[in-house]
Backbone as CSV, one residue per row, in Angstrom:
resi,resn,N_x,N_y,N_z,CA_x,CA_y,CA_z,C_x,C_y,C_z
1,MET,46.042,82.634,92.870,45.039,81.447,92.547,43.641,81.841,93.173
2,ASP,42.747,81.444,92.497,41.362,81.503,92.639,40.768,79.858,92.679
3,PHE,40.246,79.500,93.567,40.314,78.052,94.506,38.951,77.228,93.872
4,THR,37.911,78.687,93.072,36.384,77.977,93.250,36.525,77.576,91.931
5,GLY,35.684,76.464,92.478,35.247,75.563,90.857,36.555,74.474,90.104
6,LYS,37.752,74.452,91.109,38.573,73.898,90.804,38.901,72.473,91.420
7,THR,39.769,72.166,90.480,40.522,70.371,90.643,41.478,70.214,91.458
8,PHE,41.678,69.823,92.561,42.982,69.513,93.665,42.819,68.153,93.837
9,TRP,44.389,68.073,93.762,45.018,66.678,94.271,45.691,67.125,95.137
10,ILE,45.596,66.615,96.333,46.418,66.658,97.728,46.829,64.603,98.153
11,THR,47.856,65.298,98.457,48.650,63.562,99.118,48.953,64.315,100.434
12,GLY,49.141,62.775,101.086,48.898,63.357,102.767,47.534,63.200,103.136
13,ALA,46.373,62.881,102.932,45.264,63.432,102.988,44.394,62.619,104.117
14,SER,44.678,61.521,104.563,44.229,60.704,105.606,44.297,61.613,106.939
15,SER,44.975,62.342,107.074,45.537,63.131,108.878,46.157,64.203,108.507
16,GLY,46.302,65.192,109.732,47.404,66.361,109.555,47.138,67.887,108.819
17,MET,47.957,67.806,107.450,47.575,69.370,107.217,46.914,68.767,105.590
18,GLY,47.655,67.814,105.426,47.033,67.290,103.792,45.331,67.110,104.274
19,LYS,44.688,66.620,105.671,43.276,66.479,105.486,42.814,68.100,106.148
20,ALA,43.312,68.985,106.612,42.475,69.972,107.298,42.504,70.801,105.700
21,LEU,43.462,70.770,104.920,43.759,71.604,103.641,42.616,71.163,102.897
22,SER,42.348,69.476,102.632,41.353,69.141,101.543,40.038,69.844,101.832
23,ILE,39.659,69.512,103.444,38.125,69.970,103.841,38.357,71.553,103.470
24,SER,38.948,72.128,104.056,39.004,73.443,103.889,38.876,73.811,102.761
25,LEU,39.445,73.439,101.482,39.476,74.162,100.349,37.972,73.155,99.520
26,SER,37.296,72.063,100.407,36.291,71.208,99.236,35.182,72.374,99.816
27,LYS,35.075,73.070,100.267,33.947,74.681,100.390,34.074,75.390,99.374
28,VAL,34.713,75.251,98.594,34.961,76.350,96.832,35.561,74.993,95.619
29,ALA,36.391,74.181,96.315,36.370,73.756,94.808,35.467,72.512,94.337
30,ARG,35.999,71.847,92.882,34.981,71.172,92.622,34.776,70.083,92.202
31,LEU,35.733,69.338,92.465,36.435,67.720,92.730,38.233,68.123,93.818
32,ILE,38.677,67.491,94.230,38.912,67.157,95.458,39.639,65.055,95.203
33,ILE,40.946,65.542,94.941,41.036,63.972,94.768,42.410,63.863,96.150
34,ILE,42.317,62.757,96.680,43.311,62.870,97.880,43.807,61.395,97.961
35,SER,45.094,61.320,98.553,45.937,60.330,98.616,46.534,59.923,99.547
36,ASP,46.583,58.690,100.085,47.424,58.360,101.171,47.929,56.834,101.300
37,ARG,48.281,56.141,101.788,48.431,54.993,102.314,47.540,54.787,102.990
38,ASP,46.988,55.084,103.789,46.074,54.937,105.166,44.364,55.423,104.274
39,LYS,44.240,54.009,103.800,42.260,53.857,103.128,41.384,54.538,103.823
40,GLU,41.484,53.354,105.185,40.347,54.203,106.386,40.180,56.022,106.805
41,GLY,42.076,56.295,106.657,41.488,57.349,107.138,40.977,58.394,106.039
42,LEU,41.346,58.326,104.787,41.376,58.992,103.560,39.498,58.619,103.233
43,GLN,38.899,57.878,103.942,37.567,57.536,103.991,36.914,58.416,104.407
44,THR,37.180,58.320,105.767,36.972,59.781,106.467,36.657,61.089,105.968
45,THR,38.265,61.022,105.574,38.448,62.513,105.187,37.433,63.057,104.005
46,ALA,37.553,61.761,102.649,36.262,61.969,102.196,34.849,62.283,102.130
47,ALA,34.043,61.606,103.137,33.077,61.727,104.106,33.257,63.270,104.217
48,GLU,34.031,64.121,105.003,33.962,65.529,105.407,34.020,66.161,103.469
49,ILE,34.441,66.299,103.274,34.415,66.463,101.962,33.320,66.586,101.254
50,SER,32.755,65.628,101.191,31.623,65.233,100.479,29.805,66.075,101.277
51,ARG,30.537,66.369,102.779,29.752,67.214,103.435,29.712,68.549,103.136
52,ASN,30.476,68.900,102.515,30.568,70.155,101.819,30.332,70.541,100.669
53,GLY,29.677,69.336,100.329,29.067,69.133,98.501,29.886,69.210,97.675
54,CYS,30.999,68.484,97.733,32.538,68.908,96.718,32.363,67.055,96.643
55,GLU,32.978,67.217,94.954,33.385,65.434,94.392,34.455,65.277,95.294
56,VAL,34.445,63.809,95.455,36.181,63.385,95.404,36.362,62.321,95.064
57,ARG,37.871,62.147,95.176,37.897,60.919,94.146,39.246,60.128,94.659
58,VAL,39.095,59.225,95.722,39.834,58.448,97.099,40.964,58.033,95.555
59,GLU,41.921,57.789,95.829,43.268,57.029,95.571,44.084,56.991,96.230
60,VAL,43.857,55.749,96.778,45.191,54.909,97.940,46.664,55.136,96.998
61,LEU,47.525,55.880,97.896,49.029,55.777,96.874,49.981,55.238,97.802
62,ASP,51.329,54.848,97.192,52.272,54.436,98.458,53.362,55.684,97.728
63,MET,53.552,56.621,97.858,54.882,57.565,97.733,56.386,56.553,97.495
64,ALA,56.310,55.613,98.152,57.608,54.631,97.874,57.410,54.117,96.688
65,GLU,56.525,53.555,95.772,56.012,53.116,95.186,56.221,53.340,93.268
66,ALA,57.160,53.942,92.940,57.046,55.151,91.709,56.278,54.428,90.463
67,ASP,56.083,53.287,90.072,55.845,52.231,89.678,53.578,52.611,89.809
68,SER,53.693,52.593,91.147,51.912,52.492,91.632,51.873,54.089,91.562
69,ILE,52.769,55.203,91.435,52.192,57.052,91.612,51.675,57.233,90.313
70,ARG,52.754,56.497,88.922,52.542,56.131,87.268,51.125,56.127,87.510
71,ARG,50.613,55.033,87.540,49.528,54.209,87.012,47.735,54.994,87.851
72,VAL,47.992,55.379,88.895,47.742,56.105,89.804,47.573,57.620,88.931
73,ALA,48.831,57.342,88.361,48.203,58.827,87.690,47.641,59.000,86.017
74,ASP,48.467,57.664,85.780,47.437,58.057,84.447,45.873,57.331,84.290
75,SER,45.689,57.015,85.583,44.396,56.337,85.567,43.116,57.606,85.445
76,VAL,43.986,58.127,86.139,43.395,59.918,86.657,43.541,61.081,85.392
77,PHE,43.820,61.043,84.417,44.105,61.407,83.647,43.409,60.574,82.485
78,SER,43.675,59.456,82.157,42.893,58.867,80.970,41.547,59.050,80.849
79,GLU,40.798,59.499,82.721,39.559,60.064,82.440,39.383,61.676,81.964
80,GLY,40.040,62.036,81.937,39.801,63.595,81.493,39.789,64.529,82.365
81,ILE,40.572,64.136,83.291,40.508,64.784,84.555,41.210,65.532,84.228
82,SER,41.522,67.041,85.039,42.275,67.984,84.455,42.657,68.597,86.389
83,VAL,43.533,68.452,86.302,44.033,68.949,87.838,44.947,71.085,88.407
84,ASP,44.447,71.234,88.664,44.876,72.814,88.666,45.809,73.025,90.291
85,GLY,45.565,72.069,90.958,46.672,72.487,92.062,47.234,70.907,92.487
86,LEU,48.018,70.405,92.322,48.814,69.469,93.387,49.338,69.895,94.442
87,TYR,48.951,69.625,95.453,49.240,69.779,96.540,50.292,68.374,97.635
88,GLN,51.159,68.369,97.417,52.033,67.221,98.648,52.432,67.264,100.133
89,PHE,51.777,66.674,100.575,51.951,66.812,102.522,52.578,65.213,102.395
90,ALA,52.578,64.164,102.050,52.456,63.035,102.198,54.189,62.937,102.441
91,GLY,54.854,62.388,103.433,56.096,62.121,103.998,56.056,61.219,105.615
92,ILE,57.599,61.158,105.469,57.708,60.286,106.469,59.118,61.122,107.504
93,SER,59.046,60.870,109.331,60.208,61.977,109.704,60.862,60.338,109.591
94,GLN,62.405,61.339,111.048,63.198,60.782,111.652,63.135,60.668,113.113
95,ARG,63.842,59.659,113.745,64.296,59.917,115.188,65.111,59.300,114.988
96,SER,66.675,59.662,114.650,67.596,58.682,114.819,68.910,59.481,114.630
97,LEU,70.305,59.017,115.153,71.492,59.862,115.314,72.171,58.695,113.863
98,VAL,72.617,60.157,113.400,73.627,59.659,112.064,73.949,58.292,112.702
99,LEU,75.085,58.652,113.336,75.919,56.900,114.181,75.424,55.625,113.803
100,ASP,73.995,56.521,114.447,73.667,54.736,115.082,72.362,53.802,113.562
101,THR,72.434,55.084,112.677,71.228,55.113,111.432,72.010,53.983,110.347
102,PRO,71.639,53.009,109.552,71.917,52.427,108.728,71.186,53.127,107.316
103,VAL,72.175,53.074,106.046,71.914,53.607,105.301,70.942,53.466,104.519
104,GLU,70.373,52.073,104.948,68.976,51.672,103.872,68.073,52.462,104.410
105,ILE,67.522,53.454,105.554,66.972,54.079,106.225,66.842,55.327,105.629
106,ASP,68.362,55.744,105.527,68.214,56.856,104.682,68.044,56.843,103.048
107,ARG,67.972,55.470,102.785,67.478,55.649,101.188,65.580,55.446,101.059
108,ARG,65.667,54.503,102.431,63.911,54.638,102.722,63.050,55.934,102.631
109,ILE,63.656,57.061,103.372,63.563,58.394,103.896,63.416,58.911,102.609
110,MET,64.610,58.872,101.941,64.899,60.080,100.533,63.996,59.307,99.485
111,GLU,63.500,57.889,99.283,62.527,57.325,98.381,61.194,57.867,98.468
112,ILE,60.986,57.713,100.300,59.731,58.325,100.082,59.002,60.302,99.644
113,ASN,59.891,60.760,100.640,59.984,61.923,100.860,60.420,62.987,99.890
114,PHE,61.301,62.347,99.050,62.095,62.676,97.793,61.612,62.284,96.071
115,PHE,61.803,61.291,96.378,61.976,60.560,94.580,59.933,60.328,94.984
116,GLY,58.929,60.034,95.828,57.872,60.342,95.652,57.598,60.895,94.910
117,VAL,57.703,62.261,95.728,57.438,63.354,95.489,57.776,63.784,94.298
118,VAL,58.661,64.385,93.369,58.865,64.012,92.120,58.964,63.496,91.238
119,THR,58.157,62.087,91.445,57.482,61.580,90.256,56.141,61.922,90.245
120,LEU,55.369,61.944,91.268,54.342,62.920,90.921,53.464,63.881,90.457
121,ALA,54.915,64.728,90.276,55.198,65.791,90.377,55.248,66.145,88.427
122,LYS,56.391,64.831,88.134,56.694,65.146,86.766,55.641,64.439,85.498
123,VAL,54.987,62.865,86.460,53.643,63.174,86.042,52.600,64.072,85.454
124,VAL,52.132,64.641,86.666,51.295,66.099,86.307,51.744,66.853,85.498
125,LEU,52.459,67.471,86.019,53.524,68.751,84.773,52.754,68.659,83.472
126,PRO,53.366,68.621,83.135,53.124,68.128,81.654,51.571,68.277,81.091
127,HIS,50.817,67.917,82.054,49.047,68.034,81.926,48.759,69.469,82.307
128,MET,49.854,70.102,83.230,49.273,71.028,83.721,50.032,72.511,82.553
129,VAL,50.593,72.142,82.131,51.449,72.965,80.819,50.740,72.847,79.257
130,SER,50.365,71.713,79.220,49.739,71.615,78.032,48.350,72.300,78.392
131,ARG,47.388,72.328,79.032,46.376,73.008,79.199,46.789,74.685,79.969
132,GLY,47.451,75.246,79.812,48.214,76.903,80.473,48.458,77.168,81.816
133,GLY,48.705,76.013,82.634,49.212,76.483,83.747,48.727,75.543,85.166
134,GLY,49.097,75.687,86.255,48.564,75.075,87.092,49.317,75.676,88.371
135,GLN,48.990,75.064,90.099,49.774,75.514,90.995,50.997,74.106,91.614
136,LEU,51.483,74.264,91.708,52.266,72.769,92.401,52.592,73.577,94.062
137,ALA,52.313,72.536,95.119,52.854,73.338,96.456,53.510,71.597,97.227
138,ILE,54.361,71.644,98.001,55.414,70.727,98.134,55.729,71.039,100.043
139,ALA,55.227,70.151,100.720,55.346,70.736,102.215,57.219,70.664,102.245
140,SER,58.372,71.111,102.677,59.291,71.083,103.167,58.620,70.780,104.503
141,SER,60.141,72.226,104.614,60.000,72.052,106.637,61.257,72.885,107.096
142,MET,61.466,73.397,108.070,62.330,73.983,108.752,63.578,73.267,108.349
143,VAL,63.360,72.253,108.728,64.694,71.492,108.928,64.825,71.594,107.063
144,GLY,64.332,71.732,106.440,64.126,72.580,104.517,65.391,72.860,104.666
145,LYS,65.689,74.246,105.544,66.500,75.399,105.866,67.860,75.264,106.246
146,PHE,68.042,74.128,107.150,69.118,73.752,107.880,69.175,72.632,108.600
147,GLY,70.139,71.942,109.335,70.273,70.281,109.461,70.570,70.310,110.875
148,PHE,69.816,69.828,111.289,68.922,69.726,113.061,69.448,67.883,113.555
149,PRO,69.739,68.019,114.851,69.929,66.814,115.250,68.480,65.727,114.982
150,TYR,68.832,64.174,114.722,68.079,63.411,114.767,67.083,63.253,113.678
151,ARG,67.934,64.321,112.338,66.914,64.795,111.268,67.563,64.727,110.646
152,SER,68.744,63.615,109.949,69.608,63.734,109.071,69.146,63.458,107.646
153,ALA,68.513,62.211,107.476,67.767,62.302,106.399,66.770,62.413,105.827
154,TYR,65.979,63.159,106.688,64.617,63.929,106.850,65.059,65.051,106.416
155,ALA,65.989,65.643,106.965,66.682,67.412,106.604,67.489,67.077,104.697
156,ALA,67.739,66.222,104.668,68.582,65.874,103.505,67.177,65.797,102.278
157,SER,66.505,65.296,102.555,65.236,64.543,101.401,64.553,66.558,101.183
158,LYS,64.265,67.601,102.631,63.543,68.471,102.329,64.712,69.431,101.394
159,HIS,66.395,69.171,102.399,66.942,70.252,100.777,66.731,70.040,100.013
160,ALA,66.713,68.348,99.200,66.725,67.860,98.220,65.659,68.731,97.645
161,LEU,64.404,68.530,97.854,63.316,68.782,97.375,62.625,70.520,97.050
162,GLN,63.674,71.483,97.967,63.552,72.780,97.651,64.385,73.163,96.442
163,GLY,65.900,72.380,96.791,66.633,72.743,95.324,65.524,72.321,94.154
164,PHE,65.196,71.157,93.881,64.213,69.940,92.915,63.286,71.212,92.311
165,PHE,62.216,71.923,93.386,60.971,72.739,92.808,61.698,74.059,92.681
166,GLU,62.649,75.074,93.373,62.884,76.048,92.986,63.598,75.679,91.736
167,SER,64.032,74.690,91.623,64.576,74.631,89.718,63.176,74.637,88.596
168,LEU,62.630,73.744,89.257,61.093,73.813,88.294,60.345,74.758,87.966
169,ARG,60.339,75.741,89.172,59.572,77.257,89.243,60.544,77.326,88.103
170,ALA,61.596,77.992,88.219,62.343,78.532,87.314,62.312,78.048,85.526
171,GLU,62.276,76.700,85.549,62.124,76.439,84.404,60.491,76.962,83.615
172,ASN,59.613,76.724,84.571,58.095,76.874,84.157,57.906,77.909,84.989
173,SER,58.189,79.096,84.712,57.199,80.352,84.882,56.754,80.390,83.891
174,LYS,56.677,80.312,82.695,57.207,80.457,81.063,55.499,80.137,80.873
175,HIS,55.336,78.717,81.488,54.305,78.156,81.194,53.076,78.630,82.582
176,ASN,53.489,78.955,83.037,52.432,79.946,84.204,51.885,78.654,85.191
177,ILE,52.880,78.009,85.097,53.257,77.251,86.834,54.022,77.432,87.677
178,SER,53.334,77.827,88.973,53.362,78.615,90.119,53.395,77.304,91.201
179,VAL,54.608,77.863,91.676,55.419,76.693,93.094,55.690,77.666,94.432
180,SER,54.575,76.661,95.293,54.824,77.070,96.430,55.753,76.084,96.843
181,ILE,56.669,76.732,98.479,57.295,75.442,99.113,56.621,75.836,100.304
182,LEU,56.351,75.140,100.884,55.840,75.281,102.727,56.654,75.258,103.571
183,ILE,57.111,75.801,104.461,58.124,75.567,105.415,57.278,75.560,106.870
184,PRO,56.932,74.168,106.953,56.356,73.994,108.377,57.483,73.913,109.415
185,GLY,56.490,74.234,110.759,57.581,74.482,112.428,56.508,73.263,112.752
186,ARG,56.428,73.521,114.455,55.296,72.973,114.668,54.414,72.319,114.759
187,ILE,53.829,71.177,113.846,52.126,71.809,114.147,51.637,69.992,114.395
188,ASN,50.869,70.492,114.954,50.076,69.556,115.663,49.489,68.011,114.932
189,THR,50.236,67.007,114.365,49.529,66.289,113.664,50.559,65.136,114.580
190,ASN,50.289,63.298,113.840,50.862,62.579,114.423,52.773,62.018,113.373
191,ILE,52.878,63.375,112.763,53.982,63.148,112.230,55.486,62.253,113.168
192,SER,55.891,62.537,114.278,56.326,62.264,115.113,55.736,61.123,115.553
193,LYS,55.176,60.529,115.432,54.447,58.805,115.830,55.085,57.999,114.962
194,TYR,54.905,58.886,113.663,55.119,57.534,112.825,56.600,57.846,112.039
195,ALA,57.669,58.254,112.442,59.113,58.617,112.390,59.636,57.291,112.785
196,LEU,60.918,57.175,111.867,61.433,56.155,111.531,62.364,56.257,112.797
197,THR,63.121,54.908,113.664,63.906,55.122,113.771,65.034,53.980,113.438
198,SER,66.438,54.704,114.032,67.237,53.913,113.613,67.275,51.845,113.218
199,GLN,66.244,51.563,113.910,65.593,50.264,112.970,64.978,49.955,112.526
200,GLY,64.549,51.202,111.822,63.492,51.163,110.972,62.031,51.165,111.137
201,THR,61.737,50.812,112.960,60.720,50.908,113.264,60.266,52.126,113.488
202,GLU,58.780,52.256,114.125,57.764,53.839,114.277,58.595,54.189,115.548
203,TYR,58.885,55.527,115.579,58.665,56.067,117.014,58.005,55.977,117.931
204,GLY,56.693,56.042,117.479,55.359,55.797,118.472,55.172,56.621,119.502
205,LYS,55.674,57.834,119.743,55.290,59.057,120.659,55.139,60.303,119.916
206,MET,54.653,61.536,120.489,54.225,62.334,120.158,55.310,63.359,120.453
207,ASP,55.862,64.126,119.830,56.697,65.076,120.344,56.792,66.314,121.388
208,PRO,57.470,66.706,122.361,56.629,67.867,122.938,56.128,69.417,122.332
209,GLY,57.315,69.431,121.234,57.010,70.471,121.067,56.007,70.422,119.544
210,GLN,55.541,68.933,119.017,55.093,68.860,118.372,53.642,68.973,119.081
211,ALA,53.051,68.561,120.166,52.360,68.204,121.351,51.117,70.245,121.577
212,ASN,52.917,70.884,121.550,52.409,72.182,121.588,52.266,73.129,120.289
213,GLY,52.172,72.139,119.245,52.409,73.021,117.769,50.904,73.657,117.580
214,ILE,50.725,74.880,116.143,48.981,75.178,116.188,48.161,73.890,115.299
215,SER,47.130,73.881,115.462,46.763,72.746,114.730,46.275,72.683,113.545
216,SER,46.352,71.910,113.003,46.131,71.618,111.435,45.518,72.414,110.686
217,ALA,44.464,72.732,111.620,43.388,73.444,111.111,43.768,75.209,110.571
218,LYS,44.674,75.499,111.462,45.278,77.213,111.436,46.571,76.274,110.866
219,ALA,46.578,75.696,110.400,48.346,75.689,109.398,47.718,75.454,107.752
220,ALA,46.557,75.121,108.195,45.322,74.948,106.657,44.924,76.409,105.853
221,ARG,44.648,77.428,107.180,45.050,78.685,106.711,45.894,79.509,106.891
222,GLN,46.903,79.503,107.109,47.771,80.120,107.020,48.402,78.936,105.195
223,ILE,48.477,78.025,105.053,48.766,77.579,103.872,47.581,77.877,103.090
224,LEU,46.374,78.651,102.866,45.595,78.588,101.756,46.027,80.581,101.571
225,HIS,46.223,81.040,102.781,46.561,82.461,102.756,47.641,82.616,101.745
226,GLY,48.589,81.466,101.976,49.840,81.566,100.646,49.361,81.341,99.612
227,LEU,49.360,80.153,99.043,48.968,79.685,97.935,47.693,80.903,97.201
228,LYS,46.988,81.573,97.806,45.984,82.272,97.171,46.724,82.897,96.314
229,ARG,48.408,83.740,97.184,48.775,85.011,96.675,50.127,84.293,96.003
230,GLU,50.179,83.082,95.541,50.894,82.148,95.291,52.527,82.277,95.508
231,LYS,52.893,82.537,96.736,53.694,82.673,97.348,54.795,81.972,97.533
232,LYS,55.791,81.976,96.770,57.076,80.728,96.306,57.828,80.272,97.982
233,GLU,57.660,80.971,99.257,57.701,80.119,100.269,56.749,80.585,101.092
234,ILE,56.188,79.669,101.945,54.886,79.867,102.796,55.477,79.374,104.483
235,LEU,55.800,80.550,105.239,56.137,79.334,106.264,54.829,79.737,107.065
236,VAL,54.519,78.080,107.864,53.544,78.100,108.871,54.044,77.499,109.771
237,GLY,53.605,78.150,111.344,53.655,77.590,112.741,53.497,79.018,113.520
238,GLY,54.206,78.936,114.257,54.250,79.934,115.494,55.442,80.363,116.032
239,SER,56.143,80.762,117.070,57.155,81.256,117.146,58.202,80.651,117.020
240,GLU,58.137,79.667,117.031,59.369,79.172,116.392,59.759,79.300,115.138
241,LEU,59.224,78.946,114.420,59.965,80.150,112.923,60.861,81.104,113.009
242,LEU,61.264,81.394,114.150,62.588,82.580,114.085,63.541,81.905,113.811
243,MET,63.686,80.939,114.116,64.529,79.907,114.558,65.189,79.963,112.460
244,VAL,63.957,80.403,111.447,64.908,80.622,110.299,65.047,81.634,110.110
245,GLN,64.845,82.418,110.442,65.369,83.924,110.451,66.928,83.927,111.964
246,ILE,67.198,83.355,112.953,68.070,83.299,113.314,69.088,82.340,112.504
247,ARG,68.815,81.559,112.246,70.090,80.709,111.153,70.220,81.817,109.920
248,ARG,69.246,82.587,109.480,69.872,83.469,108.584,70.700,84.913,109.203
249,PHE,70.188,85.189,109.839,70.863,86.333,110.859,71.900,86.215,111.513
250,PHE,71.635,85.160,112.345,72.482,84.936,113.966,73.167,83.187,113.562
251,PRO,73.957,83.427,112.193,74.406,81.841,112.694,75.038,81.119,114.087
252,SER,75.495,81.554,114.235,76.165,81.381,115.229,75.408,81.362,116.639
253,LEU,74.482,81.744,116.489,73.661,81.865,117.615,72.939,80.489,117.123
254,PHE,72.550,80.192,115.666,72.082,78.658,115.590,72.619,77.694,115.934
255,TYR,74.069,77.645,115.620,74.882,76.671,115.674,75.065,76.255,117.180
256,LEU,74.953,76.973,118.055,75.088,77.059,119.277,73.634,76.757,120.195
257,LEU,72.407,77.056,119.652,71.053,76.511,119.977,70.905,74.950,119.712
258,ALA,71.504,74.774,118.045,71.059,73.216,117.523,72.278,72.507,118.550
259,ARG,72.802,72.540,119.231,74.059,71.982,119.815,72.985,71.084,121.371
260,LYS,72.178,72.201,121.251,71.627,71.903,122.705,70.476,71.061,122.590
261,ILE,70.189,70.667,121.258,69.247,70.210,121.408,69.044,68.602,122.025
262,LYS,68.266,68.012,122.913,67.907,66.762,123.866,67.386,65.894,122.988
263,PRO,67.603,64.728,122.733,66.717,63.506,122.293,65.270,63.743,122.294
264,VAL,64.724,63.280,121.201,63.203,63.555,121.618,61.998,62.354,121.598
């Protein structure tokens, strides 16, 4: 992928990796569409994008509202805008035990993390196919590779994303559609603060592991490196990514380590 002069749509762009990637791409892109629920955060991101001389379009978007996603996308495409890359970071995490968590919380997490992401991809994909190709990237997680304590619905949503977008890739490679699945480890973002508890309230705290993770700017550099090469999976983070290899090659050790995870 050559990013120069292209148009990108990035969700979860008011903060974290989505914001950092938007700002990095704005140094070479022609237009960046940024989306999130946080309008104020989007305006801050938009100002930084504009300072780099890139055109920016702000679209407030709630990934739990499928009809809203379709309306916004239809509005974008009705103006003749062509999207070269759709990079989705919007999502919500979890901090609760299976035994304590009502299924309504599981459904809410799946609605945002899976169905919202899929809905936007399904609207954008036909436009990419009709113009000869494009690039999709979605933020999964290390727990998209394996289950982890206090993340049951979150892990399930990321597993679902992996299966869906691997299928989408296989079906659409003939249409020049590339799909990159991002596997972030510990990134210093606010995701743990806004994670849902068993009561459906915000967790409100920064995980120690999150606090000691790599910066969003460094994560964006790793992501861009992988996207440029159209890598199918892009691991993002530091030494914690070794857990992916431990799970693959030393599963018994992984299971032992997972059981020792304490409440966060």
